[in-house]
C-alpha positions as CSV (number, residue, x, y, z in Angstrom):
1,M,-32.8,-11.5,-25.8
2,A,-32.4,-8.4,-23.6
3,N,-31.6,-5.2,-25.5
4,L,-28.7,-3.0,-24.7
5,V,-30.6,-0.8,-22.4
6,D,-31.9,-3.7,-20.4
7,R,-28.4,-5.2,-20.2
8,A,-27.0,-1.8,-19.1
9,D,-29.7,-1.6,-16.4
10,A,-28.9,-5.1,-15.2
11,A,-25.2,-4.3,-15.1
12,E,-25.9,-1.2,-13.0
13,Q,-28.0,-3.2,-10.6
14,A,-25.3,-5.8,-10.3
15,A,-22.8,-3.1,-9.4
16,I,-24.9,-2.3,-6.3
17,L,-23.3,-4.7,-3.9
18,R,-25.5,-6.4,-1.4
19,L,-24.7,-8.7,1.5
20,E,-27.6,-10.1,3.4
21,N,-29.8,-7.1,2.4
22,E,-27.1,-4.6,3.3
23,I,-25.9,-2.1,0.8
24,V,-22.1,-2.1,0.5
25,T,-20.7,1.3,-0.3
26,D,-17.3,2.2,-1.6
27,S,-15.1,5.3,-1.7
28,P,-14.6,7.7,-4.7
29,L,-11.0,6.8,-4.9
30,Y,-11.8,3.2,-5.4
31,R,-13.9,4.0,-8.5
32,S,-11.8,6.8,-9.9
33,G,-10.2,5.8,-13.2
34,A,-12.5,2.9,-13.8
35,T,-15.4,5.4,-13.7
36,D,-15.7,9.1,-13.5
37,P,-15.7,9.9,-9.7
38,R,-18.0,12.9,-10.4
39,V,-20.8,10.5,-11.3
40,S,-22.8,9.2,-8.3
41,P,-22.2,5.5,-7.7
42,P,-25.1,3.0,-8.2
43,W,-25.7,2.6,-4.5
44,F,-26.1,6.3,-3.9
45,A,-29.7,6.5,-5.1
46,E,-30.7,3.7,-2.8
47,L,-29.8,5.6,0.3
48,S,-33.0,7.6,0.0
49,G,-35.2,4.4,-0.5
50,N,-38.4,3.8,1.4
51,P,-38.1,1.9,3.7
52,P,-34.5,3.2,4.4
53,P,-31.9,0.6,3.4
54,R,-29.5,-1.1,5.8
55,I,-25.9,-0.2,5.0
56,L,-22.8,-2.2,5.9
57,S,-21.2,-0.2,8.7
58,G,-18.7,-2.6,10.1
59,N,-16.6,-5.6,9.1
60,D,-17.0,-6.8,5.5
61,P,-17.8,-10.5,5.7
62,R,-16.0,-11.1,2.4
63,L,-12.7,-10.3,4.1
64,P,-11.0,-12.5,6.7
65,K,-11.7,-11.3,10.2
66,M,-8.9,-9.3,11.9
67,P,-7.9,-9.8,15.5
68,A,-9.3,-7.3,18.0
69,K,-5.8,-5.8,18.6
70,P,-4.1,-6.3,15.2
71,T,-0.3,-6.3,14.7
72,L,1.7,-5.5,11.7
73,I,2.1,-9.3,11.0
74,D,-1.8,-9.6,11.1
75,Y,-2.0,-7.0,8.3
76,F,0.5,-9.0,6.3
77,T,-1.6,-12.1,7.0
78,Y,-5.1,-10.8,6.5
79,R,-5.1,-7.6,4.5
80,F,-2.0,-7.1,2.4
81,G,-1.8,-8.3,-1.1
82,P,1.0,-10.6,-2.4
83,S,4.1,-9.6,-0.5
84,Q,6.9,-11.7,-2.0
85,H,8.4,-8.5,-3.5
86,L,8.9,-7.0,0.0
87,L,10.0,-10.3,1.6
88,Q,12.5,-11.1,-1.1
89,S,13.8,-7.5,-1.0
90,A,14.4,-7.8,2.7
91,R,16.1,-11.1,2.3
92,L,18.3,-9.7,-0.4
93,A,19.3,-6.8,1.9
94,K,20.1,-9.3,4.6
95,K,22.2,-11.4,2.2
96,N,24.1,-8.2,1.1
97,G,25.1,-7.5,4.7
98,C,22.8,-4.5,5.3
99,S,22.1,-3.3,8.8
100,E,18.8,-4.4,10.5
101,K,17.4,-0.9,10.0
102,I,17.9,-1.2,6.2
103,I,16.6,-4.7,6.1
104,F,13.5,-3.5,7.9
105,A,13.1,-0.5,5.6
106,C,13.3,-2.9,2.6
107,L,10.6,-5.0,4.2
108,L,8.3,-2.0,4.4
109,H,9.3,0.1,1.4
110,D,6.3,-0.8,-0.8
111,I,3.8,-1.4,2.0
112,S,1.4,1.1,0.5
113,V,1.4,-0.8,-2.8
114,I,0.4,-4.0,-1.2
115,G,-1.9,-2.6,1.4
116,M,-3.4,0.7,0.4
117,L,-2.5,2.8,-2.7
118,V,-0.1,2.6,-5.6
119,P,0.3,6.3,-6.6
120,D,2.9,8.1,-4.6
121,H,3.4,4.9,-2.6
122,G,6.6,6.1,-1.0
123,Y,4.9,9.1,0.6
124,W,1.8,7.1,1.6
125,G,3.9,4.2,3.0
126,A,6.1,6.6,5.0
127,Q,3.1,8.3,6.5
128,L,1.5,5.0,7.3
129,I,4.5,3.7,9.3
130,E,5.9,7.0,10.7
131,P,4.5,6.7,14.2
132,Y,5.9,3.2,14.7
133,V,9.4,3.1,13.3
134,D,12.7,4.9,13.6
135,E,12.6,8.3,11.7
136,E,15.4,7.1,9.4
137,V,13.3,4.2,8.3
138,S,10.2,6.2,7.4
139,W,12.5,8.8,5.7
140,A,14.1,6.1,3.6
141,V,10.8,4.7,2.5
142,R,9.5,8.1,1.6
143,Y,12.4,9.1,-0.6
144,H,13.1,5.8,-2.3
145,Q,10.2,6.7,-4.6
146,A,12.3,9.5,-6.0
147,L,15.7,7.9,-5.9
148,R,14.7,4.9,-7.9
149,F,14.4,7.1,-11.1
150,F,18.0,8.2,-10.8
151,P,21.1,6.0,-11.2
152,D,24.0,6.0,-8.8
153,A,26.9,4.0,-10.2
154,E,29.0,4.4,-7.0
155,A,26.2,2.8,-5.0
156,G,25.7,0.1,-7.6
157,Y,22.3,1.3,-8.8
158,E,21.2,1.5,-12.5
159,Y,18.0,2.8,-13.9
160,P,15.8,-0.3,-14.1
161,Q,15.3,-1.9,-17.5
162,T,11.8,-2.7,-16.2
163,Y,11.0,1.1,-16.1
164,I,12.1,1.5,-19.7
165,D,9.8,-1.4,-20.7
166,W,6.9,-0.1,-18.6
167,F,7.1,3.7,-19.2
168,G,9.1,3.9,-22.4
169,P,12.5,5.4,-23.1
170,D,11.2,9.0,-23.3
171,Y,9.4,8.9,-20.0
172,Q,9.4,12.4,-18.3
173,I,9.9,12.4,-14.5
174,D,7.5,14.6,-12.6
175,D,9.0,17.9,-11.3
176,Y,8.3,17.0,-7.6
177,I,10.2,13.8,-8.0
178,K,13.2,15.7,-9.4
179,R,12.9,18.2,-6.5
180,D,12.7,15.4,-3.9
181,Y,15.6,13.6,-5.4
182,E,17.8,16.7,-5.2
183,Y,16.8,17.1,-1.6
184,A,17.4,13.5,-0.7
185,R,20.7,13.4,-2.6
186,N,22.2,15.8,-0.1
187,H,20.6,14.4,3.0
188,K,22.5,12.6,5.8
189,W,20.2,9.6,5.2
190,Y,20.7,9.4,1.5
191,M,22.4,6.1,1.5
192,S,19.7,4.5,3.7
193,S,17.1,5.3,1.1
194,R,19.5,4.5,-1.8
195,Q,20.0,1.0,-0.2
196,I,16.3,0.4,-0.6
197,T,16.6,0.9,-4.4
198,V,19.8,-1.2,-4.5
199,N,18.0,-4.1,-2.8
200,D,14.6,-3.5,-4.6
201,L,13.7,-6.4,-6.8
202,Y,12.1,-5.1,-10.0
203,A,11.4,-8.7,-11.1
204,F,11.3,-11.0,-8.1
205,D,11.8,-14.7,-8.4
206,P,8.4,-16.6,-8.6
207,D,10.2,-19.8,-7.7
208,V,11.4,-18.5,-4.3
209,V,8.9,-18.3,-1.4
210,V,9.8,-16.2,1.6
211,T,7.4,-16.0,4.6
212,I,6.9,-13.2,7.1
213,D,8.0,-15.7,9.8
214,E,11.6,-15.0,8.7
215,F,11.2,-11.4,9.9
216,V,9.1,-11.8,13.1
217,D,12.1,-11.0,15.4
218,L,13.2,-8.1,13.2
219,I,9.7,-6.6,13.4
220,G,9.6,-7.1,17.1
221,R,12.9,-5.1,17.5
222,H,12.1,-2.3,15.1
223,F,8.3,-1.8,15.0
224,R,6.6,-0.1,17.9
225,Q,3.4,-2.2,18.2
226,P,0.7,-0.2,20.1
227,K,-0.9,-2.1,22.9
228,E,-4.4,-1.0,21.7
229,G,-3.8,-2.7,18.4
230,L,-2.5,-1.1,15.1
231,G,-5.3,1.2,14.0
232,F,-6.8,1.8,17.5
233,D,-4.0,3.8,19.2
234,N,-4.9,7.3,18.1
235,S,-1.7,7.9,16.3
236,P,-1.6,10.3,13.3
237,S,-1.9,7.4,10.9
238,A,-4.2,5.1,12.9
239,H,-7.2,6.0,10.7
240,M,-5.2,4.7,7.7
241,W,-4.8,1.3,9.3
242,R,-8.5,1.2,10.2
243,T,-9.4,1.9,6.6
244,I,-7.3,-1.1,5.5
245,I,-9.2,-3.2,8.1
246,R,-12.6,-2.0,6.9
247,P,-12.3,-0.6,3.4
248,T,-16.1,-0.7,2.7
249,K,-17.2,0.8,6.1
250,F,-19.8,3.5,5.6
251,L,-18.8,6.8,7.3
């Protein structure tokens, strides 16, 4: 039986992903937390191999192929994680008589969580969609992250029991969240962002299935789809969309 050192070496080698003799690299942020990002990843040493290795520099064959000119719906279809939370939140906003703008904001409010990053998801999500949506929509997505920690009885929003369960009753909110809440509370679009929290589903119904097809027309009216394809239009956030397409692309 292999000793611990041998098994550790084997595990390290297994962590060096290979696809048809190509090394698959990953970004420090993907490893951070699971490992110390200051430590070189297993594939790093192989870059100086002799002969030089081939490195995956394009599409990752483990992922479904995206269209040449992808749309927002293509990202929902081929790259985003389970999106029932967003879809059900948008349907709830529609049921509650919200405007199309608010329904659309609910559809996108956690887009970073399902497609990119969980930390500071309101800020990342807003930056991701800013070039393509009405300014009020991206603003509402950005500040819902702060507003969700503060109840508003008049708007019908209570602090979620889910947060008490997850974070504990003594959870301390970050200072920047408090600051942004105070700013948003006095902003002309406060209620737009607050409506996201009101229609947010902190425990969506697993027995209800909503498809993106229900919102195709809404997206068509409120999302400015670039003719070059989302990620290839040279917008300030195009690089973020390209990263979602090719998360293991080298350089």
